[in-house]
N, C-alpha and C positions, 0 to 999 in steps of 0.2 A: 185452883180454878182459874182459868184464863178468861179475861174480859175482852170483848171486842171493842175497839176504840178507833176514832178518827182523830189523828194528830195533825194539827195545823201548824206547819213550820213557817217561820218568818221568811218572806220573799220566795216561797215555794208553794206548790200545790199541796192539797191534803193527802195524807197517807193513811191507809187502813191497815190495822194490825192487831195483834193480841198483846195484852199486858198480863203479867202474873200478879193479880191483886191491884189495889189502888196504888198509884205512884207515891213515893215518899218525897214530900216537898223539901226535906233537908238534904236529900241526895244531890250529887252533881249531875247525874245522868239518869235517864230512864231507859229500860230495855224494851224494845218492841220486837215481837216474834212475827214471822211471816209477813214482812212489810210488802204492800202492794198499793197500787193506785185505787181510787174509788171505783174504777171500771173493771178492776181485777187484773189489769195489766201490770207488768213489772215497772218499778219506779225507774225513771230515766237515769238518775245519778247514782244508782246502786247496781252492782253486778247482778246478773240473773240468778246466780246460785246462792244468794245471801238468805240465811234463815233467821238471823237476828241482827239487830243494829242498836247501837247506843246513841241517843240524842241528848245533847246538853240542854239543860233547862233554859238557858238564855236564848236558845234557838227556837223555842216552842212558844207560839202565841196562845194556844189553848188546846184542850183535849176534850173530846166528846165521847162519853161512854155509851155504847149502843145497847139496846135491850136484848135479853136472851130470846132466842126463837125456839118455841116448842115445836119439835119435829112432827108431833101428831097433828098439830094445827096447820103446819106448813104443807104437809102432804095430805090433801083432802080427798083425792079420787085417784085410784090406780085401776087401770083397765087390765083385765087378765086375758 
């Protein structure tokens, strides 16, 4: 199960992406899938076709885990 997260890097803007489970604090790196900016745009310092990236723990200030969104509640009215 992938978790949506906001990763705050040192001296950079926040990055939104998915994590496979909770990060392991004893690991050297964390893997972030589908990295993008908070506005959905590509991250300036990454190539546009990057699907996953490894960030070293010493470059991360903090990680925010986002709540899951229930699709039934997100789509409330559909006009036919």
